[in-house]
TORKOLSE-493207 format. One record per residue (C-alpha): residue in three letters; x negated, y negated, z; residue number from 1. Coordinates in steps of 0.2 Angstrom, whole numbers, plus 5000, padded with zeros to 4 digits. Example, Ala and Ser with C-alpha at 12.3 -4.5 7.8 and 13.67 -1.06 7.14 Angstrom:
REM residues 2
ALA | 4938 | 5022 | 5039 | 1
SER | 4932 | 5005 | 5036 | 2
END
This chain:
REM residues 509
MET | 4595 | 4340 | 5381 | 1
THR | 4586 | 4355 | 5374 | 2
ASP | 4574 | 4365 | 5385 | 3
ILE | 4559 | 4358 | 5377 | 4
GLU | 4565 | 4340 | 5380 | 5
ILE | 4569 | 4345 | 5398 | 6
PHE | 4551 | 4351 | 5399 | 7
LYS | 4544 | 4336 | 5391 | 8
GLU | 4553 | 4325 | 5404 | 9
LYS | 4547 | 4334 | 5419 | 10
LEU | 4529 | 4335 | 5412 | 11
HIS | 4530 | 4316 | 5409 | 12
THR | 4534 | 4314 | 5428 | 13
LEU | 4519 | 4325 | 5433 | 14
ILE | 4507 | 4316 | 5421 | 15
SER | 4513 | 4299 | 5429 | 16
LYS | 4510 | 4306 | 5446 | 17
PHE | 4493 | 4312 | 5442 | 18
GLU | 4488 | 4295 | 5434 | 19
LYS | 4495 | 4285 | 5448 | 20
ASP | 4483 | 4293 | 5461 | 21
LYS | 4470 | 4300 | 5449 | 22
HIS | 4455 | 4295 | 5460 | 23
HIS | 4462 | 4304 | 5475 | 24
TYR | 4466 | 4320 | 5465 | 25
LEU | 4448 | 4320 | 5457 | 26
SER | 4440 | 4318 | 5475 | 27
LYS | 4432 | 4333 | 5482 | 28
GLY | 4444 | 4332 | 5497 | 29
TYR | 4458 | 4337 | 5486 | 30
LEU | 4458 | 4356 | 5486 | 31
GLU | 4464 | 4369 | 5474 | 32
ALA | 4478 | 4376 | 5485 | 33
GLN | 4486 | 4358 | 5485 | 34
LEU | 4484 | 4356 | 5467 | 35
ARG | 4494 | 4372 | 5464 | 36
ILE | 4508 | 4366 | 5475 | 37
ASP | 4508 | 4348 | 5468 | 38
PHE | 4505 | 4351 | 5449 | 39
LEU | 4503 | 4369 | 5443 | 40
ASN | 4518 | 4377 | 5451 | 41
PRO | 4530 | 4363 | 5445 | 42
PHE | 4522 | 4363 | 5428 | 43
PHE | 4526 | 4382 | 5425 | 44
GLU | 4543 | 4381 | 5434 | 45
ALA | 4547 | 4367 | 5420 | 46
LEU | 4543 | 4381 | 5408 | 47
GLY | 4556 | 4392 | 5415 | 48
TRP | 4545 | 4404 | 5426 | 49
ASP | 4551 | 4409 | 5443 | 50
ILE | 4535 | 4405 | 5452 | 51
GLU | 4542 | 4406 | 5470 | 52
ASN | 4553 | 4422 | 5466 | 53
LYS | 4569 | 4413 | 5470 | 54
ALA | 4578 | 4427 | 5461 | 55
HIS | 4571 | 4439 | 5476 | 56
LYS | 4565 | 4452 | 5464 | 57
PRO | 4555 | 4466 | 5471 | 58
PRO | 4536 | 4465 | 5469 | 59
HIS | 4535 | 4476 | 5454 | 60
ASP | 4548 | 4466 | 5444 | 61
ARG | 4543 | 4448 | 5448 | 62
ASP | 4540 | 4435 | 5434 | 63
VAL | 4524 | 4429 | 5442 | 64
ILE | 4512 | 4436 | 5455 | 65
VAL | 4504 | 4422 | 5465 | 66
GLU | 4488 | 4426 | 5474 | 67
LEU | 4488 | 4417 | 5490 | 68
SER | 4470 | 4420 | 5494 | 69
PRO | 4461 | 4422 | 5477 | 70
GLU | 4444 | 4418 | 5484 | 71
ALA | 4446 | 4433 | 5495 | 72
THR | 4453 | 4445 | 5482 | 73
GLY | 4444 | 4439 | 5467 | 74
ARG | 4460 | 4440 | 5457 | 75
PRO | 4466 | 4426 | 5446 | 76
ASP | 4478 | 4413 | 5454 | 77
TYR | 4493 | 4418 | 5444 | 78
ASN | 4499 | 4433 | 5434 | 79
PHE | 4513 | 4429 | 5422 | 80
ARG | 4524 | 4444 | 5417 | 81
ILE | 4538 | 4449 | 5406 | 82
ASN | 4548 | 4465 | 5411 | 83
GLY | 4533 | 4470 | 5423 | 84
ALA | 4520 | 4468 | 5409 | 85
THR | 4507 | 4455 | 5411 | 86
LYS | 4506 | 4442 | 5397 | 87
PHE | 4493 | 4430 | 5403 | 88
PHE | 4483 | 4425 | 5419 | 89
ILE | 4479 | 4408 | 5425 | 90
GLU | 4463 | 4404 | 5435 | 91
ALA | 4465 | 4387 | 5444 | 92
LYS | 4452 | 4375 | 5450 | 93
ALA | 4452 | 4359 | 5459 | 94
PRO | 4451 | 4344 | 5447 | 95
SER | 4434 | 4339 | 5455 | 96
VAL | 4427 | 4356 | 5448 | 97
ALA | 4420 | 4355 | 5430 | 98
LEU | 4430 | 4368 | 5419 | 99
ASP | 4416 | 4368 | 5407 | 100
ASP | 4405 | 4377 | 5419 | 101
VAL | 4400 | 4394 | 5411 | 102
ASN | 4403 | 4404 | 5426 | 103
HIS | 4421 | 4398 | 5428 | 104
ILE | 4425 | 4402 | 5410 | 105
LEU | 4417 | 4419 | 5411 | 106
GLN | 4425 | 4423 | 5427 | 107
ALA | 4442 | 4419 | 5420 | 108
LYS | 4439 | 4428 | 5403 | 109
SER | 4431 | 4444 | 5411 | 110
TYR | 4447 | 4447 | 5422 | 111
ALA | 4458 | 4447 | 5407 | 112
TRP | 4446 | 4457 | 5395 | 113
SER | 4444 | 4470 | 5408 | 114
THR | 4463 | 4475 | 5408 | 115
LYS | 4462 | 4479 | 5389 | 116
GLU | 4481 | 4474 | 5389 | 117
VAL | 4480 | 4456 | 5393 | 118
TYR | 4474 | 4445 | 5378 | 119
PHE | 4476 | 4428 | 5386 | 120
VAL | 4469 | 4418 | 5401 | 121
ILE | 4471 | 4400 | 5405 | 122
LEU | 4458 | 4389 | 5415 | 123
ALA | 4467 | 4374 | 5422 | 124
ASP | 4466 | 4360 | 5435 | 125
PHE | 4480 | 4350 | 5427 | 126
GLU | 4468 | 4336 | 5422 | 127
GLU | 4462 | 4349 | 5409 | 128
PHE | 4470 | 4364 | 5402 | 129
LYS | 4461 | 4378 | 5392 | 130
LEU | 4469 | 4393 | 5384 | 131
PHE | 4457 | 4407 | 5378 | 132
ASP | 4459 | 4423 | 5368 | 133
ALA | 4452 | 4435 | 5381 | 134
SER | 4452 | 4450 | 5369 | 135
LEU | 4435 | 4445 | 5365 | 136
LYS | 4421 | 4452 | 5375 | 137
PRO | 4414 | 4437 | 5386 | 138
ASN | 4398 | 4431 | 5380 | 139
PRO | 4387 | 4419 | 5391 | 140
ARG | 4379 | 4412 | 5376 | 141
TYR | 4395 | 4407 | 5368 | 142
PRO | 4407 | 4404 | 5383 | 143
ASN | 4420 | 4395 | 5372 | 144
GLU | 4422 | 4409 | 5360 | 145
GLY | 4440 | 4412 | 5358 | 146
LEU | 4446 | 4395 | 5364 | 147
ILE | 4463 | 4393 | 5357 | 148
PHE | 4466 | 4375 | 5363 | 149
ASP | 4459 | 4363 | 5376 | 150
PHE | 4469 | 4348 | 5381 | 151
LYS | 4466 | 4334 | 5393 | 152
TYR | 4482 | 4328 | 5403 | 153
THR | 4483 | 4313 | 5392 | 154
ASP | 4485 | 4324 | 5377 | 155
TYR | 4499 | 4335 | 5384 | 156
LEU | 4514 | 4325 | 5377 | 157
LYS | 4506 | 4324 | 5360 | 158
ASN | 4505 | 4343 | 5360 | 159
ILE | 4521 | 4348 | 5368 | 160
ASP | 4525 | 4361 | 5355 | 161
LYS | 4509 | 4370 | 5358 | 162
LEU | 4511 | 4370 | 5377 | 163
TYR | 4529 | 4376 | 5375 | 164
ASN | 4523 | 4392 | 5368 | 165
LEU | 4519 | 4396 | 5386 | 166
SER | 4537 | 4395 | 5392 | 167
LYS | 4545 | 4411 | 5397 | 168
GLU | 4558 | 4410 | 5383 | 169
GLU | 4545 | 4408 | 5370 | 170
VAL | 4533 | 4421 | 5377 | 171
GLU | 4547 | 4434 | 5377 | 172
LYS | 4549 | 4430 | 5358 | 173
GLY | 4530 | 4434 | 5355 | 174
SER | 4524 | 4416 | 5354 | 175
LEU | 4507 | 4420 | 5362 | 176
GLU | 4503 | 4434 | 5349 | 177
LYS | 4506 | 4422 | 5335 | 178
LEU | 4491 | 4411 | 5342 | 179
LEU | 4478 | 4425 | 5340 | 180
PRO | 4467 | 4422 | 5325 | 181
ARG | 4468 | 4435 | 5312 | 182
ASP | 4452 | 4432 | 5302 | 183
VAL | 4439 | 4446 | 5299 | 184
LYS | 4426 | 4438 | 5311 | 185
SER | 4438 | 4438 | 5326 | 186
LYS | 4443 | 4456 | 5323 | 187
ARG | 4425 | 4461 | 5323 | 188
LEU | 4422 | 4452 | 5339 | 189
ARG | 4436 | 4461 | 5348 | 190
ILE | 4426 | 4475 | 5357 | 191
PRO | 4438 | 4483 | 5369 | 192
VAL | 4433 | 4485 | 5387 | 193
ASP | 4434 | 4504 | 5386 | 194
LYS | 4422 | 4505 | 5370 | 195
ALA | 4410 | 4493 | 5378 | 196
PHE | 4409 | 4502 | 5395 | 197
LEU | 4407 | 4519 | 5386 | 198
GLU | 4392 | 4512 | 5376 | 199
ASP | 4384 | 4506 | 5392 | 200
MET | 4387 | 4523 | 5401 | 201
THR | 4380 | 4532 | 5386 | 202
ALA | 4364 | 4522 | 5385 | 203
TRP | 4362 | 4523 | 5404 | 204
ARG | 4365 | 4542 | 5403 | 205
GLU | 4351 | 4544 | 5390 | 206
GLU | 4339 | 4533 | 5399 | 207
LEU | 4341 | 4542 | 5415 | 208
ALA | 4340 | 4559 | 5407 | 209
LYS | 4323 | 4555 | 5398 | 210
ASP | 4316 | 4548 | 5414 | 211
ILE | 4322 | 4562 | 5426 | 212
TYR | 4316 | 4575 | 5414 | 213
LYS | 4299 | 4567 | 5412 | 214
ARG | 4296 | 4565 | 5431 | 215
ASN | 4302 | 4581 | 5438 | 216
PRO | 4291 | 4597 | 5435 | 217
PRO | 4298 | 4614 | 5440 | 218
SER | 4299 | 4612 | 5458 | 219
PRO | 4314 | 4613 | 5470 | 220
PRO | 4328 | 4609 | 5467 | 221
PHE | 4324 | 4612 | 5449 | 222
ALA | 4318 | 4630 | 5450 | 223
LYS | 4328 | 4638 | 5437 | 224
GLY | 4315 | 4635 | 5423 | 225
GLY | 4321 | 4630 | 5405 | 226
MET | 4313 | 4617 | 5394 | 227
GLY | 4298 | 4610 | 5403 | 228
GLY | 4304 | 4618 | 5419 | 229
LEU | 4320 | 4608 | 5420 | 230
ASP | 4336 | 4616 | 5417 | 231
VAL | 4347 | 4606 | 5405 | 232
ASN | 4363 | 4610 | 5414 | 233
LEU | 4356 | 4604 | 5430 | 234
LEU | 4349 | 4589 | 5421 | 235
ASN | 4367 | 4585 | 5414 | 236
GLU | 4374 | 4587 | 5432 | 237
VAL | 4361 | 4576 | 5441 | 238
VAL | 4363 | 4562 | 5428 | 239
GLN | 4382 | 4562 | 5429 | 240
LYS | 4382 | 4563 | 5448 | 241
LEU | 4371 | 4548 | 5450 | 242
LEU | 4381 | 4538 | 5438 | 243
ASP | 4398 | 4543 | 5445 | 244
ARG | 4392 | 4538 | 5463 | 245
ILE | 4386 | 4521 | 5457 | 246
VAL | 4402 | 4517 | 5447 | 247
PHE | 4413 | 4524 | 5461 | 248
ILE | 4405 | 4512 | 5474 | 249
ARG | 4406 | 4497 | 5462 | 250
ILE | 4424 | 4500 | 5460 | 251
ALA | 4427 | 4502 | 5479 | 252
GLU | 4417 | 4485 | 5481 | 253
ASP | 4427 | 4476 | 5468 | 254
ARG | 4443 | 4482 | 5476 | 255
LYS | 4437 | 4476 | 5493 | 256
ILE | 4438 | 4493 | 5501 | 257
ARG | 4419 | 4494 | 5503 | 258
PRO | 4408 | 4480 | 5509 | 259
ASP | 4404 | 4468 | 5495 | 260
ARG | 4388 | 4470 | 5484 | 261
GLU | 4381 | 4485 | 5494 | 262
LEU | 4372 | 4491 | 5478 | 263
TRP | 4366 | 4474 | 5474 | 264
GLU | 4359 | 4472 | 5492 | 265
ILE | 4349 | 4488 | 5490 | 266
VAL | 4340 | 4482 | 5475 | 267
ALA | 4337 | 4465 | 5483 | 268
GLN | 4330 | 4474 | 5498 | 269
TRP | 4319 | 4485 | 5487 | 270
ARG | 4312 | 4469 | 5479 | 271
GLU | 4309 | 4460 | 5495 | 272
GLU | 4299 | 4475 | 5502 | 273
GLY | 4288 | 4474 | 5487 | 274
LYS | 4295 | 4489 | 5478 | 275
ARG | 4286 | 4501 | 5489 | 276
LYS | 4299 | 4513 | 5493 | 277
SER | 4310 | 4522 | 5480 | 278
ILE | 4327 | 4514 | 5478 | 279
LEU | 4334 | 4532 | 5478 | 280
ASN | 4329 | 4533 | 5497 | 281
HIS | 4340 | 4518 | 5500 | 282
LEU | 4354 | 4525 | 5489 | 283
ARG | 4353 | 4541 | 5498 | 284
ASP | 4357 | 4533 | 5515 | 285
LEU | 4372 | 4524 | 5507 | 286
PHE | 4378 | 4540 | 5499 | 287
TYR | 4378 | 4549 | 5516 | 288
GLU | 4388 | 4534 | 5523 | 289
VAL | 4401 | 4535 | 5510 | 290
ASN | 4402 | 4553 | 5512 | 291
ASP | 4405 | 4551 | 5531 | 292
ASP | 4418 | 4538 | 5528 | 293
LEU | 4428 | 4545 | 5514 | 294
ASN | 4424 | 4564 | 5514 | 295
GLY | 4430 | 4570 | 5497 | 296
ASP | 4417 | 4580 | 5486 | 297
ILE | 4408 | 4567 | 5475 | 298
PHE | 4396 | 4562 | 5489 | 299
LYS | 4393 | 4580 | 5496 | 300
PRO | 4374 | 4584 | 5497 | 301
HIS | 4367 | 4587 | 5480 | 302
ALA | 4351 | 4589 | 5470 | 303
CYS | 4353 | 4571 | 5463 | 304
GLU | 4347 | 4565 | 5480 | 305
SER | 4330 | 4573 | 5480 | 306
ILE | 4324 | 4570 | 5462 | 307
ASP | 4310 | 4558 | 5457 | 308
VAL | 4318 | 4543 | 5446 | 309
ASP | 4311 | 4527 | 5441 | 310
SER | 4317 | 4513 | 5453 | 311
ASN | 4315 | 4500 | 5440 | 312
LEU | 4328 | 4509 | 5429 | 313
LEU | 4340 | 4512 | 5443 | 314
ALA | 4338 | 4493 | 5448 | 315
ASP | 4342 | 4488 | 5430 | 316
ILE | 4358 | 4499 | 5429 | 317
ILE | 4364 | 4492 | 5446 | 318
GLU | 4361 | 4474 | 5441 | 319
ASN | 4370 | 4477 | 5425 | 320
LEU | 4385 | 4481 | 5435 | 321
TYR | 4386 | 4464 | 5443 | 322
PHE | 4389 | 4446 | 5437 | 323
PRO | 4382 | 4437 | 5428 | 324
LYS | 4375 | 4452 | 5418 | 325
CYS | 4391 | 4462 | 5420 | 326
ARG | 4407 | 4457 | 5411 | 327
TYR | 4417 | 4471 | 5419 | 328
ARG | 4430 | 4468 | 5433 | 329
PHE | 4431 | 4485 | 5442 | 330
ASP | 4446 | 4479 | 5452 | 331
VAL | 4456 | 4477 | 5436 | 332
ILE | 4450 | 4492 | 5425 | 333
GLY | 4464 | 4505 | 5429 | 334
VAL | 4460 | 4523 | 5433 | 335
GLU | 4469 | 4528 | 5417 | 336
LEU | 4458 | 4517 | 5407 | 337
LEU | 4443 | 4525 | 5416 | 338
GLY | 4450 | 4542 | 5412 | 339
SER | 4451 | 4538 | 5393 | 340
ILE | 4433 | 4532 | 5394 | 341
TYR | 4427 | 4548 | 5403 | 342
GLU | 4437 | 4559 | 5391 | 343
ARG | 4426 | 4553 | 5377 | 344
TYR | 4411 | 4554 | 5388 | 345
LEU | 4414 | 4572 | 5390 | 346
GLY | 4413 | 4574 | 5372 | 347
SER | 4394 | 4572 | 5372 | 348
THR | 4380 | 4581 | 5382 | 349
ILE | 4362 | 4579 | 5385 | 350
ARG | 4352 | 4590 | 5373 | 351
VAL | 4334 | 4594 | 5376 | 352
THR | 4322 | 4599 | 5362 | 353
PRO | 4303 | 4600 | 5361 | 354
GLN | 4303 | 4583 | 5352 | 355
ARG | 4316 | 4573 | 5362 | 356
ILE | 4330 | 4571 | 5374 | 357
LYS | 4346 | 4564 | 5367 | 358
VAL | 4364 | 4562 | 5371 | 359
GLU | 4374 | 4569 | 5356 | 360
GLU | 4391 | 4576 | 5352 | 361
LYS | 4395 | 4593 | 5358 | 362
PRO | 4396 | 4605 | 5343 | 363
GLU | 4415 | 4609 | 5346 | 364
VAL | 4418 | 4590 | 5346 | 365
ARG | 4409 | 4587 | 5330 | 366
LYS | 4418 | 4601 | 5322 | 367
ALA | 4435 | 4594 | 5327 | 368
GLY | 4431 | 4577 | 5321 | 369
GLY | 4429 | 4569 | 5338 | 370
VAL | 4437 | 4568 | 5355 | 371
TYR | 4456 | 4566 | 5355 | 372
TYR | 4462 | 4557 | 5371 | 373
THR | 4480 | 4560 | 5376 | 374
GLN | 4489 | 4543 | 5376 | 375
LYS | 4497 | 4538 | 5392 | 376
TYR | 4514 | 4537 | 5385 | 377
ILE | 4513 | 4556 | 5380 | 378
VAL | 4507 | 4560 | 5397 | 379
ASP | 4521 | 4551 | 5405 | 380
TYR | 4534 | 4559 | 5394 | 381
ILE | 4527 | 4577 | 5398 | 382
VAL | 4526 | 4573 | 5417 | 383
LYS | 4543 | 4566 | 5417 | 384
ASN | 4551 | 4581 | 5409 | 385
THR | 4541 | 4594 | 5419 | 386
VAL | 4537 | 4587 | 5436 | 387
GLY | 4551 | 4575 | 5436 | 388
LYS | 4564 | 4588 | 5433 | 389
LEU | 4556 | 4600 | 5446 | 390
ILE | 4556 | 4587 | 5460 | 391
GLU | 4572 | 4578 | 5456 | 392
GLY | 4583 | 4577 | 5471 | 393
LYS | 4571 | 4584 | 5483 | 394
THR | 4564 | 4577 | 5499 | 395
PRO | 4546 | 4574 | 5503 | 396
LYS | 4546 | 4589 | 5515 | 397
GLN | 4553 | 4600 | 5501 | 398
ILE | 4540 | 4593 | 5488 | 399
GLU | 4525 | 4598 | 5500 | 400
LYS | 4527 | 4616 | 5494 | 401
ILE | 4526 | 4613 | 5476 | 402
LYS | 4510 | 4616 | 5467 | 403
ILE | 4506 | 4608 | 5450 | 404
LEU | 4491 | 4616 | 5441 | 405
ASP | 4482 | 4611 | 5425 | 406
PRO | 4472 | 4626 | 5420 | 407
ALA | 4461 | 4616 | 5408 | 408
CYS | 4461 | 4599 | 5416 | 409
GLY | 4448 | 4590 | 5405 | 410
SER | 4446 | 4572 | 5412 | 411
GLY | 4462 | 4574 | 5422 | 412
SER | 4474 | 4564 | 5412 | 413
PHE | 4489 | 4576 | 5416 | 414
LEU | 4485 | 4578 | 5434 | 415
LEU | 4483 | 4559 | 5436 | 416
GLY | 4500 | 4557 | 5428 | 417
ALA | 4508 | 4570 | 5439 | 418
PHE | 4499 | 4562 | 5455 | 419
GLN | 4506 | 4545 | 5450 | 420
TYR | 4523 | 4552 | 5447 | 421
LEU | 4523 | 4560 | 5464 | 422
LEU | 4517 | 4543 | 5472 | 423
ASP | 4531 | 4533 | 5464 | 424
TYR | 4544 | 4546 | 5468 | 425
HIS | 4539 | 4546 | 5487 | 426
LEU | 4538 | 4527 | 5488 | 427
LYS | 4555 | 4526 | 5480 | 428
TYR | 4562 | 4539 | 5492 | 429
TYR | 4556 | 4530 | 5507 | 430
ARG | 4562 | 4513 | 5501 | 431
GLU | 4579 | 4521 | 5499 | 432
HIS | 4578 | 4531 | 5515 | 433
PRO | 4569 | 4518 | 5527 | 434
LYS | 4574 | 4528 | 5542 | 435
GLU | 4564 | 4543 | 5536 | 436
ALA | 4549 | 4531 | 5533 | 437
GLN | 4548 | 4528 | 5551 | 438
HIS | 4533 | 4540 | 5553 | 439
LEU | 4523 | 4528 | 5542 | 440
LYS | 4524 | 4515 | 5557 | 441
SER | 4513 | 4527 | 5567 | 442
LEU | 4499 | 4525 | 5555 | 443
PRO | 4488 | 4509 | 5555 | 444
LEU | 4499 | 4493 | 5553 | 445
LEU | 4488 | 4489 | 5538 | 446
TYR | 4498 | 4501 | 5528 | 447
TYR | 4516 | 4496 | 5533 | 448
LYS | 4527 | 4481 | 5532 | 449
GLN | 4544 | 4478 | 5539 | 450
LEU | 4556 | 4477 | 5524 | 451
PRO | 4561 | 4493 | 5515 | 452
GLU | 4556 | 4486 | 5498 | 453
ASP | 4539 | 4482 | 5505 | 454
ILE | 4535 | 4499 | 5512 | 455
THR | 4519 | 4506 | 5505 | 456
LEU | 4512 | 4523 | 5506 | 457
PRO | 4497 | 4524 | 5518 | 458
LEU | 4481 | 4532 | 5512 | 459
HIS | 4484 | 4547 | 5524 | 460
GLU | 4501 | 4550 | 5515 | 461
LYS | 4493 | 4549 | 5497 | 462
ALA | 4479 | 4561 | 5502 | 463
LYS | 4492 | 4573 | 5509 | 464
ILE | 4501 | 4573 | 5492 | 465
LEU | 4485 | 4576 | 5483 | 466
ARG | 4479 | 4590 | 5494 | 467
ASN | 4496 | 4599 | 5494 | 468
ASN | 4502 | 4597 | 5476 | 469
ILE | 4488 | 4594 | 5464 | 470
PHE | 4477 | 4608 | 5457 | 471
GLY | 4466 | 4609 | 5442 | 472
VAL | 4453 | 4620 | 5434 | 473
ASP | 4441 | 4618 | 5419 | 474
ILE | 4427 | 4628 | 5412 | 475
ASP | 4416 | 4612 | 5411 | 476
PRO | 4410 | 4607 | 5429 | 477
GLN | 4407 | 4589 | 5423 | 478
ALA | 4426 | 4588 | 5419 | 479
VAL | 4431 | 4594 | 5436 | 480
GLU | 4419 | 4581 | 5444 | 481
ILE | 4427 | 4567 | 5433 | 482
THR | 4445 | 4573 | 5437 | 483
MET | 4441 | 4572 | 5456 | 484
MET | 4434 | 4555 | 5454 | 485
SER | 4449 | 4549 | 5445 | 486
LEU | 4461 | 4556 | 5458 | 487
TYR | 4451 | 4549 | 5472 | 488
LEU | 4452 | 4532 | 5464 | 489
LYS | 4470 | 4533 | 5461 | 490
ALA | 4473 | 4538 | 5480 | 491
LEU | 4463 | 4522 | 5484 | 492
GLU | 4472 | 4511 | 5472 | 493
GLY | 4481 | 4497 | 5481 | 494
GLU | 4472 | 4498 | 5497 | 495
ARG | 4467 | 4481 | 5504 | 496
GLY | 4454 | 4478 | 5517 | 497
LEU | 4438 | 4488 | 5522 | 498
LEU | 4443 | 4506 | 5525 | 499
PRO | 4439 | 4512 | 5543 | 500
LYS | 4423 | 4521 | 5546 | 501
LYS | 4419 | 4539 | 5547 | 502
GLN | 4438 | 4544 | 5546 | 503
HIS | 4436 | 4557 | 5531 | 504
LEU | 4450 | 4549 | 5522 | 505
LEU | 4450 | 4559 | 5506 | 506
PRO | 4453 | 4578 | 5505 | 507
PRO | 4441 | 4590 | 5498 | 508
LEU | 4448 | 4596 | 5481 | 509
END
């Protein structure tokens, strides 16, 4: 029998099983977790995927990452990979749940779209199976936009060839990419997440600049004068600081290291109180709390905390960072992708004239024909051949003395690459020398597991590497701010569970 014939036979068995006790499987008492065990796991095992990691591959190299508690993490139930690169996600639902629910569709599509690298997502409960092109920006008005196919379980055998495109063997050959429509309309609808987020950030930046400039006469902290009494450099700084803090907190929320929906609750409380008190007053308290918990430099006392700003505008910005208005999944958008967004963000500035306030390209950027963002593969190559050769064969103790400086750091792409290389090197070293990793056990057990291959670097260790090894300078203070934000987010990457309170976990940079 051929592989596709074997799959067809196993699928026929699953269909018969579902049909026989259909009423039970469609009941509300039959839960998603059991569905995954009874139907989805064997379905994809029949397609050649090692769902249970029977090959005992390390976490970074597994064929399939299965989320045991997707409700808690917000991540899709399955992540299917080839050579460590994700090819598609699956969002599973119990058969009693309607897959046509717009929120379920948007939830699944938003996750894949936010990665920029994953073009496919499946929404399935075995009774029904939907495959979407997730490279299109999720649109609540047209939730089924990008639907490649939608089969009921009774249609599976008639469409066995299409389903077999999802086998590991066929995916390795590029079967999924061949399913993408290539018409002009589809290409026009493919707005990548970085472009969409940059457009939103630019719009919010301009709206905040206009409002803050209008509302703040020449009084402390704006005492330097300038157009209308408001110094344009400080205006740029205040606007960016507010946006950076809001985005940082949203990312921390989605990554489950800050309490869920903190910013949303501030807006809700402000509305419940009849909008009497400025939202910034509530935000200021949160900023102080985050500063106490994390330390770092982003939340240090700043002029942005004492300005007058329209609460309705802040509420609108915050609400546009949450579902259902928001399509971004901040737990998925990588720090490197954020860096590419901010690199282009730095190519523009707030300009004040007697007639208007506008965000526009910096003259030097306009002259150069736009911002050039250094691609990750270039960063990786340079870092490997500089930092890699410098630390090769050294112990973590020896590496502590090495200083890596970028004298014109921009948005921090090279420092971020160097930091990631150091993190990977330390992790590999400790996994190969588990006895030297014993000091990690003295840190909170949240960060340490027993098997050498499961050793993870605690935040304390990552912060030490950041403090000892990574240094950057730039003539543009906004660039320095963005570099710090990226490095802090990289240090927090992979942390699970709410971080302890008032521990000053991040180093000043």
